[in-house]
Jmol script that loads the backbone (N, CA, C; Angstrom):
load data "model"
ATOM      1  N   MET A   1       2.451 -30.211  -0.123  1.00  0.00           N
ATOM      2  CA  MET A   1       3.378 -29.470   0.920  1.00  0.00           C
ATOM      3  C   MET A   1       2.662 -30.171   2.551  1.00  0.00           C
ATOM      4  N   LYS A   2       3.260 -31.083   2.942  1.00  0.00           N
ATOM      5  CA  LYS A   2       2.561 -31.307   4.409  1.00  0.00           C
ATOM      6  C   LYS A   2       2.777 -30.384   5.551  1.00  0.00           C
ATOM      7  N   PHE A   3       1.799 -30.349   6.346  1.00  0.00           N
ATOM      8  CA  PHE A   3       2.075 -29.441   7.251  1.00  0.00           C
ATOM      9  C   PHE A   3       2.118 -30.448   8.778  1.00  0.00           C
ATOM     10  N   ILE A   4       2.836 -29.814   9.433  1.00  0.00           N
ATOM     11  CA  ILE A   4       3.742 -30.410  10.909  1.00  0.00           C
ATOM     12  C   ILE A   4       2.776 -30.146  12.373  1.00  0.00           C
ATOM     13  N   ALA A   5       2.101 -30.629  12.874  1.00  0.00           N
ATOM     14  CA  ALA A   5       1.129 -29.788  14.253  1.00  0.00           C
ATOM     15  C   ALA A   5       1.289 -30.975  14.802  1.00  0.00           C
ATOM     16  N   ALA A   6       1.171 -30.337  15.913  1.00  0.00           N
ATOM     17  CA  ALA A   6       0.965 -31.333  17.185  1.00  0.00           C
ATOM     18  C   ALA A   6      -0.664 -32.127  17.753  1.00  0.00           C
ATOM     19  N   LEU A   7      -0.570 -33.035  17.938  1.00  0.00           N
ATOM     20  CA  LEU A   7      -1.908 -33.423  18.248  1.00  0.00           C
ATOM     21  C   LEU A   7      -2.425 -32.616  19.527  1.00  0.00           C
ATOM     22  N   GLN A   8      -3.300 -32.067  19.587  1.00  0.00           N
ATOM     23  CA  GLN A   8      -4.142 -31.619  20.819  1.00  0.00           C
ATOM     24  C   GLN A   8      -4.215 -32.825  21.943  1.00  0.00           C
ATOM     25  N   ALA A   9      -4.527 -33.927  21.755  1.00  0.00           N
ATOM     26  CA  ALA A   9      -4.645 -35.213  22.641  1.00  0.00           C
ATOM     27  C   ALA A   9      -3.230 -35.436  23.314  1.00  0.00           C
ATOM     28  N   VAL A  10      -2.419 -35.291  22.527  1.00  0.00           N
ATOM     29  CA  VAL A  10      -1.223 -35.739  22.956  1.00  0.00           C
ATOM     30  C   VAL A  10      -0.503 -34.305  23.682  1.00  0.00           C
ATOM     31  N   VAL A  11      -0.416 -33.474  23.378  1.00  0.00           N
ATOM     32  CA  VAL A  11      -0.275 -32.457  24.194  1.00  0.00           C
ATOM     33  C   VAL A  11      -1.109 -31.684  25.599  1.00  0.00           C
ATOM     34  N   THR A  12      -2.022 -32.437  25.469  1.00  0.00           N
ATOM     35  CA  THR A  12      -2.944 -31.932  26.972  1.00  0.00           C
ATOM     36  C   THR A  12      -3.408 -33.325  27.073  1.00  0.00           C
ATOM     37  N   ALA A  13      -2.792 -34.549  27.250  1.00  0.00           N
ATOM     38  CA  ALA A  13      -3.066 -35.705  27.791  1.00  0.00           C
ATOM     39  C   ALA A  13      -3.643 -35.515  29.093  1.00  0.00           C
ATOM     40  N   VAL A  14      -2.473 -35.181  29.843  1.00  0.00           N
ATOM     41  CA  VAL A  14      -2.946 -35.104  31.232  1.00  0.00           C
ATOM     42  C   VAL A  14      -3.249 -33.302  31.651  1.00  0.00           C
ATOM     43  N   PRO A  15      -4.280 -33.210  32.225  1.00  0.00           N
ATOM     44  CA  PRO A  15      -4.637 -31.915  32.555  1.00  0.00           C
ATOM     45  C   PRO A  15      -4.323 -31.378  33.634  1.00  0.00           C
ATOM     46  N   PHE A  16      -3.370 -30.140  33.727  1.00  0.00           N
ATOM     47  CA  PHE A  16      -2.695 -29.572  35.135  1.00  0.00           C
ATOM     48  C   PHE A  16      -3.959 -28.583  35.829  1.00  0.00           C
ATOM     49  N   ASP A  17      -4.352 -29.082  36.859  1.00  0.00           N
ATOM     50  CA  ASP A  17      -5.118 -28.016  37.782  1.00  0.00           C
ATOM     51  C   ASP A  17      -4.678 -27.321  38.385  1.00  0.00           C
ATOM     52  N   GLY A  18      -3.429 -27.249  38.526  1.00  0.00           N
ATOM     53  CA  GLY A  18      -2.469 -26.343  39.270  1.00  0.00           C
ATOM     54  C   GLY A  18      -2.167 -26.416  40.622  1.00  0.00           C
ATOM     55  N   GLU A  19      -3.085 -27.511  41.189  1.00  0.00           N
ATOM     56  CA  GLU A  19      -2.943 -27.326  42.832  1.00  0.00           C
ATOM     57  C   GLU A  19      -1.817 -28.596  42.876  1.00  0.00           C
ATOM     58  N   PRO A  20      -0.931 -28.803  44.125  1.00  0.00           N
ATOM     59  CA  PRO A  20      -0.034 -29.678  44.575  1.00  0.00           C
ATOM     60  C   PRO A  20      -0.762 -31.086  44.380  1.00  0.00           C
ATOM     61  N   SER A  21       0.200 -32.194  44.329  1.00  0.00           N
ATOM     62  CA  SER A  21      -0.570 -33.476  44.796  1.00  0.00           C
ATOM     63  C   SER A  21      -0.442 -33.425  46.116  1.00  0.00           C
ATOM     64  N   ASP A  22      -0.663 -34.568  46.743  1.00  0.00           N
ATOM     65  CA  ASP A  22      -0.755 -35.428  48.026  1.00  0.00           C
ATOM     66  C   ASP A  22       0.977 -35.242  48.361  1.00  0.00           C
ATOM     67  N   ALA A  23       1.440 -36.101  47.462  1.00  0.00           N
ATOM     68  CA  ALA A  23       2.920 -36.204  47.702  1.00  0.00           C
ATOM     69  C   ALA A  23       3.432 -34.796  47.831  1.00  0.00           C
ATOM     70  N   GLU A  24       3.393 -34.367  46.746  1.00  0.00           N
ATOM     71  CA  GLU A  24       3.707 -32.924  46.897  1.00  0.00           C
ATOM     72  C   GLU A  24       3.685 -31.940  48.487  1.00  0.00           C
ATOM     73  N   LEU A  25       2.546 -32.218  48.723  1.00  0.00           N
ATOM     74  CA  LEU A  25       1.925 -31.406  50.120  1.00  0.00           C
ATOM     75  C   LEU A  25       2.770 -32.007  51.218  1.00  0.00           C
ATOM     76  N   ASP A  26       2.880 -33.499  51.150  1.00  0.00           N
ATOM     77  CA  ASP A  26       3.643 -34.452  52.381  1.00  0.00           C
ATOM     78  C   ASP A  26       5.275 -33.838  52.146  1.00  0.00           C
ATOM     79  N   ALA A  27       5.845 -33.547  51.147  1.00  0.00           N
ATOM     80  CA  ALA A  27       7.249 -33.288  51.105  1.00  0.00           C
ATOM     81  C   ALA A  27       7.257 -32.169  51.481  1.00  0.00           C
ATOM     82  N   ILE A  28       6.519 -31.296  51.359  1.00  0.00           N
ATOM     83  CA  ILE A  28       6.432 -29.830  51.893  1.00  0.00           C
ATOM     84  C   ILE A  28       6.525 -29.690  53.484  1.00  0.00           C
ATOM     85  N   GLU A  29       5.592 -30.496  53.891  1.00  0.00           N
ATOM     86  CA  GLU A  29       5.178 -30.348  55.269  1.00  0.00           C
ATOM     87  C   GLU A  29       6.371 -31.219  55.869  1.00  0.00           C
ATOM     88  N   SER A  30       7.065 -31.952  55.325  1.00  0.00           N
ATOM     89  CA  SER A  30       8.105 -32.768  56.025  1.00  0.00           C
ATOM     90  C   SER A  30       9.345 -31.830  55.808  1.00  0.00           C
ATOM     91  N   GLU A  31       9.465 -30.862  54.969  1.00  0.00           N
ATOM     92  CA  GLU A  31      10.290 -29.958  55.041  1.00  0.00           C
ATOM     93  C   GLU A  31      10.306 -28.488  55.781  1.00  0.00           C
ATOM     94  N   MET A  32       9.172 -28.541  56.113  1.00  0.00           N
ATOM     95  CA  MET A  32       8.951 -26.840  56.722  1.00  0.00           C
ATOM     96  C   MET A  32       9.582 -26.671  57.912  1.00  0.00           C
ATOM     97  N   PRO A  33      10.126 -27.429  58.834  1.00  0.00           N
ATOM     98  CA  PRO A  33      11.017 -26.956  59.917  1.00  0.00           C
ATOM     99  C   PRO A  33      12.417 -26.435  59.192  1.00  0.00           C
ATOM    100  N   LEU A  34      12.729 -27.111  58.234  1.00  0.00           N
ATOM    101  CA  LEU A  34      14.002 -26.557  57.472  1.00  0.00           C
ATOM    102  C   LEU A  34      13.660 -25.232  56.851  1.00  0.00           C
ATOM    103  N   ILE A  35      12.522 -25.383  56.101  1.00  0.00           N
ATOM    104  CA  ILE A  35      12.224 -23.862  55.605  1.00  0.00           C
ATOM    105  C   ILE A  35      11.934 -22.528  56.535  1.00  0.00           C
ATOM    106  N   LEU A  36      11.321 -22.989  57.677  1.00  0.00           N
ATOM    107  CA  LEU A  36      11.081 -22.061  58.439  1.00  0.00           C
ATOM    108  C   LEU A  36      12.464 -21.417  59.379  1.00  0.00           C
ATOM    109  N   ALA A  37      13.311 -22.151  59.416  1.00  0.00           N
ATOM    110  CA  ALA A  37      14.691 -21.937  60.165  1.00  0.00           C
ATOM    111  C   ALA A  37      15.499 -21.384  59.064  1.00  0.00           C
ATOM    112  N   GLU A  38      15.222 -21.760  57.630  1.00  0.00           N
ATOM    113  CA  GLU A  38      16.254 -20.632  56.399  1.00  0.00           C
ATOM    114  C   GLU A  38      15.160 -19.224  56.613  1.00  0.00           C
ATOM    115  N   VAL A  39      14.019 -19.132  56.891  1.00  0.00           N
ATOM    116  CA  VAL A  39      13.520 -17.826  56.954  1.00  0.00           C
ATOM    117  C   VAL A  39      14.134 -16.987  58.101  1.00  0.00           C
ATOM    118  N   ASP A  40      14.163 -17.642  59.027  1.00  0.00           N
ATOM    119  CA  ASP A  40      14.630 -17.073  60.494  1.00  0.00           C
ATOM    120  C   ASP A  40      16.096 -16.760  59.896  1.00  0.00           C
ATOM    121  N   LEU A  41      16.766 -17.275  59.283  1.00  0.00           N
ATOM    122  CA  LEU A  41      18.109 -16.892  58.949  1.00  0.00           C
ATOM    123  C   LEU A  41      18.203 -15.555  58.402  1.00  0.00           C
ATOM    124  N   LEU A  42      17.467 -15.803  57.151  1.00  0.00           N
ATOM    125  CA  LEU A  42      17.294 -14.834  56.147  1.00  0.00           C
ATOM    126  C   LEU A  42      16.716 -13.289  56.887  1.00  0.00           C
ATOM    127  N   ASP A  43      15.858 -13.434  57.880  1.00  0.00           N
ATOM    128  CA  ASP A  43      15.605 -12.550  58.551  1.00  0.00           C
ATOM    129  C   ASP A  43      16.701 -11.551  59.505  1.00  0.00           C
ATOM    130  N   ALA A  44      17.401 -12.639  59.822  1.00  0.00           N
ATOM    131  CA  ALA A  44      18.666 -12.351  60.858  1.00  0.00           C
ATOM    132  C   ALA A  44      19.498 -11.438  59.967  1.00  0.00           C
ATOM    133  N   GLN A  45      19.705 -12.005  58.392  1.00  0.00           N
ATOM    134  CA  GLN A  45      20.847 -11.376  57.636  1.00  0.00           C
ATOM    135  C   GLN A  45      20.309  -9.990  57.362  1.00  0.00           C
ATOM    136  N   ILE A  46      19.057 -10.282  57.145  1.00  0.00           N
ATOM    137  CA  ILE A  46      18.272  -8.955  56.337  1.00  0.00           C
ATOM    138  C   ILE A  46      18.705  -7.655  57.553  1.00  0.00           C
ATOM    139  N   MET A  47      18.509  -7.998  58.956  1.00  0.00           N
ATOM    140  CA  MET A  47      18.453  -6.918  59.787  1.00  0.00           C
ATOM    141  C   MET A  47      19.766  -5.957  59.788  1.00  0.00           C
ATOM    142  N   THR A  48      20.975  -6.825  59.334  1.00  0.00           N
ATOM    143  CA  THR A  48      22.001  -6.270  59.403  1.00  0.00           C
ATOM    144  C   THR A  48      22.336  -5.417  58.080  1.00  0.00           C
ATOM    145  N   LEU A  49      21.561  -5.673  57.205  1.00  0.00           N
ATOM    146  CA  LEU A  49      21.992  -4.801  55.745  1.00  0.00           C
ATOM    147  C   LEU A  49      22.742  -3.443  55.837  1.00  0.00           C
ATOM    148  N   ASP A  50      21.778  -2.954  56.713  1.00  0.00           N
ATOM    149  CA  ASP A  50      22.136  -1.273  56.501  1.00  0.00           C
ATOM    150  C   ASP A  50      22.558  -0.860  57.980  1.00  0.00           C
ATOM    151  N   ARG A  51      23.098  -1.557  58.549  1.00  0.00           N
ATOM    152  CA  ARG A  51      23.832  -1.034  59.620  1.00  0.00           C
ATOM    153  C   ARG A  51      24.778  -2.264  59.909  1.00  0.00           C
ATOM    154  N   PRO A  52      25.884  -1.835  60.540  1.00  0.00           N
ATOM    155  CA  PRO A  52      27.140  -2.956  60.894  1.00  0.00           C
ATOM    156  C   PRO A  52      26.237  -4.170  62.032  1.00  0.00           C
ATOM    157  N   ALA A  53      26.944  -5.260  61.741  1.00  0.00           N
ATOM    158  CA  ALA A  53      26.108  -5.898  62.980  1.00  0.00           C
ATOM    159  C   ALA A  53      26.841  -5.902  64.491  1.00  0.00           C
ATOM    160  N   ASN A  54      26.183  -5.807  65.498  1.00  0.00           N
ATOM    161  CA  ASN A  54      26.658  -6.045  66.983  1.00  0.00           C
ATOM    162  C   ASN A  54      26.791  -7.383  67.165  1.00  0.00           C
ATOM    163  N   VAL A  55      27.485  -7.315  68.813  1.00  0.00           N
ATOM    164  CA  VAL A  55      27.243  -8.812  69.105  1.00  0.00           C
ATOM    165  C   VAL A  55      26.072  -9.607  69.162  1.00  0.00           C
ATOM    166  N   LEU A  56      24.808  -8.844  69.426  1.00  0.00           N
ATOM    167  CA  LEU A  56      23.762  -9.674  69.402  1.00  0.00           C
ATOM    168  C   LEU A  56      23.300 -10.222  68.172  1.00  0.00           C
ATOM    169  N   ASP A  57      23.361  -9.420  67.223  1.00  0.00           N
ATOM    170  CA  ASP A  57      23.189  -9.636  65.869  1.00  0.00           C
ATOM    171  C   ASP A  57      24.236 -10.508  65.272  1.00  0.00           C
ATOM    172  N   GLU A  58      25.330 -10.084  65.957  1.00  0.00           N
ATOM    173  CA  GLU A  58      26.024 -12.036  65.100  1.00  0.00           C
ATOM    174  C   GLU A  58      25.752 -13.176  66.054  1.00  0.00           C
ATOM    175  N   ARG A  59      25.452 -13.012  67.199  1.00  0.00           N
ATOM    176  CA  ARG A  59      24.598 -14.373  67.996  1.00  0.00           C
ATOM    177  C   ARG A  59      23.519 -14.890  67.138  1.00  0.00           C
ATOM    178  N   ARG A  60      22.785 -13.739  66.759  1.00  0.00           N
ATOM    179  CA  ARG A  60      21.347 -14.450  66.310  1.00  0.00           C
ATOM    180  C   ARG A  60      21.548 -14.687  65.243  1.00  0.00           C
ATOM    181  N   ILE A  61      22.485 -14.652  64.313  1.00  0.00           N
ATOM    182  CA  ILE A  61      22.972 -15.243  62.777  1.00  0.00           C
ATOM    183  C   ILE A  61      23.537 -16.604  63.082  1.00  0.00           C
ATOM    184  N   ARG A  62      24.290 -16.642  64.465  1.00  0.00           N
ATOM    185  CA  ARG A  62      25.313 -17.539  64.503  1.00  0.00           C
ATOM    186  C   ARG A  62      24.165 -18.670  64.834  1.00  0.00           C
ATOM    187  N   ARG A  63      22.946 -18.313  65.832  1.00  0.00           N
ATOM    188  CA  ARG A  63      22.180 -19.446  65.857  1.00  0.00           C
ATOM    189  C   ARG A  63      21.218 -20.007  64.949  1.00  0.00           C
ATOM    190  N   ALA A  64      20.744 -18.630  64.330  1.00  0.00           N
ATOM    191  CA  ALA A  64      20.152 -19.142  63.170  1.00  0.00           C
ATOM    192  C   ALA A  64      20.805 -20.472  62.389  1.00  0.00           C
ATOM    193  N   ARG A  65      21.920 -19.893  61.706  1.00  0.00           N
ATOM    194  CA  ARG A  65      23.090 -20.913  60.928  1.00  0.00           C
ATOM    195  C   ARG A  65      22.745 -22.345  61.634  1.00  0.00           C
ATOM    196  N   ASN A  66      23.228 -22.132  62.831  1.00  0.00           N
ATOM    197  CA  ASN A  66      23.371 -23.832  63.675  1.00  0.00           C
ATOM    198  C   ASN A  66      21.825 -24.355  63.264  1.00  0.00           C
ATOM    199  N   ARG A  67      20.970 -23.696  63.461  1.00  0.00           N
ATOM    200  CA  ARG A  67      19.495 -24.315  63.867  1.00  0.00           C
ATOM    201  C   ARG A  67      19.225 -24.951  61.959  1.00  0.00           C
ATOM    202  N   VAL A  68      19.509 -23.962  61.063  1.00  0.00           N
ATOM    203  CA  VAL A  68      19.276 -24.436  59.896  1.00  0.00           C
ATOM    204  C   VAL A  68      20.191 -25.814  59.637  1.00  0.00           C
ATOM    205  N   MET A  69      21.478 -25.618  60.229  1.00  0.00           N
ATOM    206  CA  MET A  69      22.272 -27.114  59.731  1.00  0.00           C
ATOM    207  C   MET A  69      21.590 -28.071  60.543  1.00  0.00           C
ATOM    208  N   ALA A  70      21.226 -27.832  61.567  1.00  0.00           N
ATOM    209  CA  ALA A  70      20.486 -29.132  62.502  1.00  0.00           C
ATOM    210  C   ALA A  70      19.127 -29.909  61.862  1.00  0.00           C
ATOM    211  N   GLU A  71      18.605 -28.560  61.393  1.00  0.00           N
ATOM    212  CA  GLU A  71      17.293 -28.892  60.380  1.00  0.00           C
ATOM    213  C   GLU A  71      17.630 -29.853  59.217  1.00  0.00           C
ATOM    214  N   ARG A  72      18.695 -29.386  58.450  1.00  0.00           N
ATOM    215  CA  ARG A  72      18.795 -29.906  57.367  1.00  0.00           C
ATOM    216  C   ARG A  72      19.452 -31.675  57.746  1.00  0.00           C
ATOM    217  N   ARG A  73      20.100 -31.857  58.831  1.00  0.00           N
ATOM    218  CA  ARG A  73      20.706 -32.928  59.313  1.00  0.00           C
ATOM    219  C   ARG A  73      19.471 -33.860  59.553  1.00  0.00           C
ATOM    220  N   ASP A  74      18.568 -33.192  60.255  1.00  0.00           N
ATOM    221  CA  ASP A  74      17.375 -34.155  60.831  1.00  0.00           C
ATOM    222  C   ASP A  74      16.620 -34.588  59.569  1.00  0.00           C
ATOM    223  N   LEU A  75      16.089 -33.476  58.462  1.00  0.00           N
ATOM    224  CA  LEU A  75      15.450 -33.898  57.600  1.00  0.00           C
ATOM    225  C   LEU A  75      16.624 -35.361  56.554  1.00  0.00           C
ATOM    226  N   THR A  76      17.719 -34.971  56.528  1.00  0.00           N
ATOM    227  CA  THR A  76      18.580 -35.843  55.738  1.00  0.00           C
ATOM    228  C   THR A  76      18.442 -37.091  56.733  1.00  0.00           C
ATOM    229  N   ASN A  77      18.525 -37.252  57.639  1.00  0.00           N
ATOM    230  CA  ASN A  77      18.133 -38.650  58.418  1.00  0.00           C
ATOM    231  C   ASN A  77      17.160 -38.955  58.197  1.00  0.00           C
ATOM    232  N   ARG A  78      15.950 -38.537  58.366  1.00  0.00           N
ATOM    233  CA  ARG A  78      14.692 -38.716  58.111  1.00  0.00           C
ATOM    234  C   ARG A  78      14.455 -39.391  56.790  1.00  0.00           C
ATOM    235  N   THR A  79      15.026 -38.671  55.656  1.00  0.00           N
ATOM    236  CA  THR A  79      14.385 -39.207  54.455  1.00  0.00           C
ATOM    237  C   THR A  79      15.843 -40.395  54.208  1.00  0.00           C
ATOM    238  N   SER A  80      16.900 -40.795  54.774  1.00  0.00           N
ATOM    239  CA  SER A  80      17.587 -41.849  54.408  1.00  0.00           C
ATOM    240  C   SER A  80      16.790 -43.254  55.469  1.00  0.00           C
ATOM    241  N   ASP A  81      16.256 -42.897  55.991  1.00  0.00           N
ATOM    242  CA  ASP A  81      15.706 -43.847  56.640  1.00  0.00           C
ATOM    243  C   ASP A  81      14.237 -44.628  55.957  1.00  0.00           C
ATOM    244  N   VAL A  82      13.739 -43.462  55.041  1.00  0.00           N
ATOM    245  CA  VAL A  82      12.375 -43.779  54.292  1.00  0.00           C
ATOM    246  C   VAL A  82      13.239 -44.788  52.898  1.00  0.00           C
ATOM    247  N   MET A  83      14.197 -43.980  52.713  1.00  0.00           N
ATOM    248  CA  MET A  83      14.447 -44.269  51.214  1.00  0.00           C
ATOM    249  C   MET A  83      15.166 -45.596  51.369  1.00  0.00           C
ATOM    250  N   PRO A  84      14.737 -46.881  50.496  1.00  0.00           N
ATOM    251  CA  PRO A  84      15.655 -47.710  50.249  1.00  0.00           C
ATOM    252  C   PRO A  84      17.280 -47.885  50.150  1.00  0.00           C
ATOM    253  N   GLY A  85      18.290 -48.554  50.360  1.00  0.00           N
ATOM    254  CA  GLY A  85      19.523 -48.469  50.331  1.00  0.00           C
ATOM    255  C   GLY A  85      20.116 -47.238  50.997  1.00  0.00           C
ATOM    256  N   GLY A  86      19.415 -46.444  51.868  1.00  0.00           N
ATOM    257  CA  GLY A  86      19.734 -45.013  51.842  1.00  0.00           C
ATOM    258  C   GLY A  86      21.200 -45.295  53.113  1.00  0.00           C
ATOM    259  N   ALA A  87      21.999 -44.660  53.231  1.00  0.00           N
ATOM    260  CA  ALA A  87      23.338 -44.897  54.037  1.00  0.00           C
ATOM    261  C   ALA A  87      22.650 -44.405  55.397  1.00  0.00           C
ATOM    262  N   ALA A  88      22.548 -45.103  56.387  1.00  0.00           N
ATOM    263  CA  ALA A  88      22.013 -44.513  57.792  1.00  0.00           C
ATOM    264  C   ALA A  88      22.915 -44.656  58.784  1.00  0.00           C
TER     265      ALA A  88
END
end "model"
wireframe off; spacefill off
backbone 0.3
color backbone group
């Protein structure tokens, strides 16, 4: 009878230290304005969960949505400029 076992060297060839790489940190940094805009939108939506939205709440949500869309547009334009063959 033969035993089938994974080779330890193959399974753990590249040790994972749990820290993000420099490229991952750069990607997070470039997406940070979009992340913050989405957090603001979520905060505006959370404020209206337990009560009806008034005019100020609706305006706050609309502005937060517009900011998210603008940040998505800007991020898309930045990444399409960097990537070769992107539609500019």
